[in-house]
C-alpha positions as CSV (number, residue, x, y, z in Angstrom):
1,M,23.2,-40.6,9.2
2,S,21.3,-37.4,9.9
3,T,20.9,-34.8,7.2
4,I,22.6,-32.2,9.6
5,D,25.7,-34.2,10.5
6,W,27.8,-31.8,8.4
7,I,27.0,-29.1,11.0
8,P,29.4,-28.9,14.0
9,D,27.5,-30.4,17.0
10,G,28.0,-27.4,19.2
11,C,26.2,-25.0,16.9
12,R,23.6,-27.2,15.3
13,D,20.5,-25.7,17.0
14,A,21.6,-22.1,16.2
15,A,22.5,-23.1,12.6
16,L,19.1,-24.8,12.1
17,F,17.3,-21.8,13.5
18,S,19.2,-19.4,11.3
19,I,18.7,-21.4,8.1
20,L,15.0,-21.9,8.8
21,A,14.5,-18.2,9.4
22,L,16.4,-17.4,6.2
23,C,14.2,-19.9,4.2
24,W,10.9,-18.8,5.6
25,G,11.7,-15.1,5.8
26,S,12.9,-14.9,2.2
27,S,9.8,-16.7,1.1
28,F,7.7,-13.5,1.6
29,V,9.8,-11.7,-0.9
30,A,9.8,-14.7,-3.3
31,I,6.0,-14.6,-3.1
32,E,6.0,-10.9,-3.9
33,I,8.2,-11.4,-7.0
34,G,6.2,-14.4,-8.2
35,L,2.8,-12.6,-7.9
36,E,3.9,-10.4,-10.8
37,Y,3.5,-13.4,-13.1
38,V,1.2,-15.9,-11.5
39,P,-2.4,-15.6,-10.1
40,P,-2.2,-15.8,-6.3
41,L,-4.3,-18.8,-5.4
42,L,-3.1,-20.8,-8.4
43,F,0.4,-20.0,-7.3
44,A,-0.1,-21.2,-3.8
45,G,-2.1,-24.3,-4.8
46,L,0.4,-25.5,-7.3
47,R,3.3,-24.9,-4.9
48,Y,1.7,-27.0,-2.2
49,A,0.5,-29.8,-4.5
50,I,4.2,-30.4,-5.5
51,A,5.6,-29.8,-2.0
52,G,3.0,-32.0,-0.5
53,A,3.8,-34.9,-2.8
54,I,7.5,-34.7,-2.0
55,V,6.8,-34.5,1.8
56,F,4.4,-37.4,1.5
57,A,7.2,-39.5,-0.2
58,Y,9.5,-38.6,2.7
59,A,6.9,-39.5,5.3
60,A,6.5,-42.9,3.6
61,V,10.2,-43.5,4.0
62,V,10.7,-42.4,7.6
63,N,7.4,-43.6,9.1
64,D,5.3,-46.8,8.9
65,R,2.1,-44.8,8.7
66,V,1.3,-42.8,5.7
67,R,-2.5,-42.6,6.0
68,P,-4.8,-41.1,8.7
69,A,-6.9,-43.7,10.6
70,G,-10.2,-42.8,12.2
71,R,-12.2,-39.6,12.5
72,G,-9.7,-37.9,14.8
73,E,-6.8,-38.2,12.5
74,W,-8.8,-37.3,9.4
75,A,-10.2,-34.3,11.3
76,A,-6.6,-33.2,12.2
77,V,-5.3,-33.2,8.7
78,T,-8.5,-31.5,7.4
79,V,-8.3,-28.7,9.9
80,A,-4.6,-28.3,9.3
81,G,-5.0,-28.4,5.6
82,T,-7.9,-26.0,5.5
83,F,-6.7,-23.4,8.0
84,V,-2.9,-23.7,8.3
85,I,-2.2,-24.3,4.6
86,A,-5.2,-23.1,2.5
87,L,-6.7,-20.1,4.3
88,Y,-3.3,-18.9,5.6
89,H,-1.5,-19.0,2.3
90,G,-4.6,-18.0,0.2
91,L,-5.1,-14.8,2.3
92,L,-1.4,-14.1,2.5
93,Y,-0.9,-14.4,-1.3
94,L,-3.9,-12.2,-1.9
95,G,-2.7,-9.7,0.6
96,E,0.8,-9.5,-1.0
97,L,-0.9,-8.2,-4.1
98,Y,-1.1,-4.9,-2.2
99,V,1.6,-4.9,0.5
100,S,5.3,-5.8,0.3
101,G,6.7,-9.1,1.5
102,A,8.5,-7.3,4.4
103,V,5.3,-5.7,5.7
104,A,3.5,-9.0,5.3
105,A,6.1,-10.9,7.2
106,T,5.8,-8.4,10.1
107,I,2.1,-8.7,10.3
108,V,2.2,-12.5,10.1
109,S,4.6,-12.4,13.1
110,T,1.5,-11.8,15.2
111,A,0.4,-15.5,14.6
112,P,2.1,-16.9,17.8
113,I,0.4,-14.1,19.8
114,L,-3.0,-14.8,18.2
115,T,-2.5,-18.5,18.8
116,A,-2.0,-17.9,22.5
117,G,-5.1,-15.7,22.5
118,F,-7.3,-18.3,20.8
119,A,-5.9,-21.0,23.0
120,G,-6.9,-19.0,26.0
121,V,-10.5,-19.0,24.8
122,V,-10.8,-22.5,23.3
123,L,-8.6,-24.4,25.8
124,P,-9.4,-23.7,29.5
125,E,-6.0,-24.9,30.7
126,E,-4.3,-22.3,28.6
127,R,-6.3,-19.3,29.7
128,L,-4.3,-16.1,29.6
129,A,-3.2,-14.3,32.8
130,P,-3.5,-10.5,33.0
131,A,0.1,-10.2,31.7
132,G,-0.8,-12.4,28.8
133,I,-3.8,-10.3,27.9
134,A,-1.6,-7.2,28.0
135,G,0.8,-9.0,25.7
136,L,-2.0,-9.8,23.2
137,I,-3.0,-6.1,23.2
138,L,0.6,-5.1,22.7
139,G,0.8,-7.3,19.7
140,L,-2.3,-5.8,18.2
141,V,-0.8,-2.3,18.8
142,G,2.2,-3.4,16.9
143,V,0.0,-4.3,13.9
144,I,-1.6,-0.9,14.0
145,A,1.9,0.7,14.0
146,V,2.7,-1.3,10.8
147,V,-0.5,-0.5,9.0
148,Q,-0.6,3.1,10.2
149,P,-4.4,3.5,9.7
150,S,-6.0,6.8,9.1
151,S,-9.4,8.1,7.8
152,A,-7.8,8.8,4.5
153,A,-6.1,5.4,4.2
154,L,-9.3,3.4,5.0
155,G,-10.3,1.4,1.9
156,S,-6.9,1.9,0.2
157,D,-5.0,-1.0,-1.4
158,V,-2.5,-1.0,1.4
159,T,-5.2,-1.3,4.1
160,V,-7.0,-4.0,2.1
161,G,-3.7,-5.9,1.8
162,A,-2.9,-5.5,5.5
163,V,-6.3,-6.8,6.5
164,L,-6.0,-9.8,4.2
165,V,-2.5,-10.7,5.6
166,F,-3.7,-10.2,9.2
167,G,-6.6,-12.6,8.3
168,S,-4.0,-15.1,7.2
169,A,-2.3,-14.9,10.6
170,V,-5.7,-15.3,12.3
171,A,-6.4,-18.4,10.1
172,F,-3.0,-19.9,11.0
173,A,-3.5,-19.3,14.7
174,L,-7.0,-20.6,14.8
175,G,-6.1,-23.8,12.9
176,S,-3.1,-24.3,15.2
177,V,-5.4,-24.2,18.2
178,L,-8.3,-26.2,16.8
179,V,-6.0,-29.1,15.9
180,R,-4.7,-29.4,19.5
181,P,-7.7,-31.1,21.2
182,I,-8.1,-33.6,18.3
183,D,-7.1,-37.1,19.3
184,S,-4.4,-38.1,16.8
185,A,-1.2,-40.2,16.9
186,L,-0.3,-39.4,13.3
187,P,3.4,-38.7,12.9
188,I,4.1,-35.0,12.2
189,E,5.6,-35.7,8.8
190,T,2.5,-37.6,7.7
191,L,0.2,-35.0,9.1
192,Q,2.1,-32.2,7.3
193,A,2.1,-34.1,4.0
194,W,-1.7,-34.6,4.1
195,A,-2.3,-31.1,5.3
196,M,-0.3,-29.8,2.3
197,L,-2.2,-31.9,-0.2
198,I,-5.6,-31.1,1.3
199,G,-4.6,-27.4,1.4
200,A,-3.5,-27.5,-2.2
201,G,-6.9,-29.0,-3.2
202,V,-8.7,-26.2,-1.4
203,L,-6.5,-23.5,-2.9
204,L,-6.9,-24.8,-6.4
205,G,-10.7,-25.1,-6.0
206,W,-10.7,-21.5,-4.6
207,A,-8.6,-20.4,-7.6
208,F,-11.2,-21.9,-10.0
209,L,-14.1,-20.2,-8.2
210,R,-12.1,-16.9,-8.4
211,G,-11.7,-17.4,-12.1
212,E,-7.9,-17.8,-12.1
213,S,-6.5,-19.6,-15.1
214,V,-3.3,-21.4,-16.0
215,A,-3.3,-19.3,-19.2
216,A,-2.7,-16.2,-17.1
217,I,0.7,-17.5,-16.0
218,E,3.7,-15.6,-17.5
219,L,6.5,-18.1,-17.8
220,T,9.6,-16.1,-17.2
221,S,12.9,-16.8,-15.4
222,A,11.6,-14.9,-12.4
223,T,8.5,-17.1,-12.4
224,V,10.5,-20.4,-12.5
225,L,13.0,-19.2,-9.8
226,S,10.3,-17.9,-7.5
227,F,8.1,-21.0,-7.8
228,S,11.1,-23.4,-7.5
229,Y,12.4,-21.6,-4.4
230,L,9.1,-21.5,-2.7
231,T,8.3,-25.2,-3.5
232,L,11.7,-26.8,-2.9
233,V,13.5,-24.6,-0.4
234,S,10.7,-22.9,1.6
235,G,8.2,-25.6,1.2
236,V,10.2,-28.9,1.4
237,F,13.7,-28.3,2.7
238,A,12.6,-25.8,5.3
239,F,10.0,-28.3,6.6
240,F,12.6,-30.9,7.0
241,L,14.6,-28.4,9.0
242,Y,11.5,-27.6,11.0
243,F,10.9,-31.3,11.9
244,E,14.6,-31.6,13.0
245,L,14.5,-28.4,15.1
246,L,11.2,-29.2,16.7
247,E,12.6,-32.6,17.8
248,R,15.8,-31.1,19.1
249,T,14.6,-27.9,20.9
250,G,10.8,-28.0,21.3
251,A,7.9,-25.8,20.1
252,T,8.8,-22.6,22.0
253,Q,12.2,-22.1,20.3
254,V,10.7,-23.0,16.9
255,I,8.0,-20.3,17.4
256,L,10.8,-17.7,17.8
257,V,11.6,-18.2,14.1
258,S,8.5,-16.1,13.4
259,Y,10.3,-13.1,14.8
260,A,13.4,-13.6,12.8
261,E,11.4,-13.9,9.6
262,P,10.5,-10.2,9.2
263,V,14.1,-9.2,9.8
264,V,15.2,-11.6,7.0
265,A,12.3,-10.4,4.8
266,M,13.4,-6.7,5.3
267,G,17.0,-7.5,4.4
268,V,16.1,-9.6,1.3
269,S,13.6,-6.9,0.2
270,W,16.4,-4.3,0.4
271,V,19.0,-6.4,-1.4
272,A,16.7,-7.8,-4.1
273,L,14.1,-5.0,-4.6
274,G,15.7,-1.9,-3.1
275,Y,12.8,-1.7,-0.7
276,L,13.3,-0.2,2.7
277,V,10.6,-0.4,5.5
278,D,9.8,2.8,7.4
279,S,10.6,3.3,11.1
280,L,7.1,2.7,12.2
281,T,7.2,-0.9,10.7
282,L,10.3,-1.5,12.8
283,V,8.6,-0.1,15.9
284,G,5.6,-2.4,15.1
285,L,7.9,-5.5,14.9
286,V,9.5,-4.7,18.2
287,T,6.1,-4.1,19.8
288,I,4.8,-7.4,18.5
289,L,7.9,-9.2,19.8
290,A,7.4,-7.5,23.2
291,G,3.8,-8.8,23.3
292,F,5.0,-12.3,22.6
293,V,7.6,-12.1,25.3
294,M,4.9,-11.0,27.8
295,I,2.7,-14.0,26.9
296,K,5.4,-16.6,26.8
297,R,7.7,-15.2,29.5
298,K,7.7,-18.4,31.6
299,A,8.5,-20.7,28.7
300,L,11.1,-18.3,27.4
301,R,12.7,-18.1,30.9
302,S,12.9,-21.9,30.9
303,V,14.4,-22.0,27.4
304,L,17.0,-19.4,28.4
305,R,17.9,-21.3,31.6
306,S,18.3,-24.5,29.6
307,A,20.5,-22.8,27.1
308,L,22.7,-21.3,29.8
309,D,22.9,-24.6,31.6
310,G,23.9,-26.3,28.3
311,A,26.6,-23.7,27.6
312,S,28.0,-24.0,31.1
313,S,28.2,-27.8,30.9
314,T,30.2,-27.6,27.7
315,T,32.7,-25.0,29.0
316,P,36.1,-26.7,29.7
């Protein structure tokens, strides 16, 4: 029996999408809260060490392959672990020392746009058309609207945080592209488990080099709640939903979760912390989304057509 059989069949895709967006969008705020008590790289490394072990156990149950074989598969998990887990989360956690979770989520929503841009350079068959280049530029304009740079703000904590978070989006996008040409038949659950474990190792090594210590952790109820939520809900449960949604709908619809995450992060920030984003951040988010729509217009048109066809076929 599937883990989502309790959801009515007609609304499963929408429910999975919404729950996944809630899990990953709220994680930005959970990180912001946890960073008050735990050093950033140690926080991320310990989170993914535990999450990776759980996902590895799950992969061992659902697949007959739990170990990469050959250079290609080892290269795939190493690239994913280094870029998509370690560099992405390391820079994100460091950046959230200076900017709010809501702002971080908005900047990170550029990752799909950056992925398309890098793919256009690295993979000749995915070279961007003029409209795609315009979409990429529009996405970068959206980031500028969020950061609101000025000569007075250069070098400020907010600017440093925004640059670090944008670097995390760059790392995620670059890793997503670099792993594509690698010849690997590794099941996605196994690949994700190994990526988490390798990424955790890199993060913990980075934390050691940075001088972070377990002794610096303040063990409070907020610490336990934040860490447990990020590890078990955003790091394990959400990835199970991701695997299911990816299989049911395909990559394009899953990518759209990135644009629901900032909205969730803004709402959770307001409810939990009383933080409201300014109007320029909202403008930036809409601009970034518009850039993505320009780049992925054909794929989105196909997704919309399929959704409309599915709806019409179920109408009595």
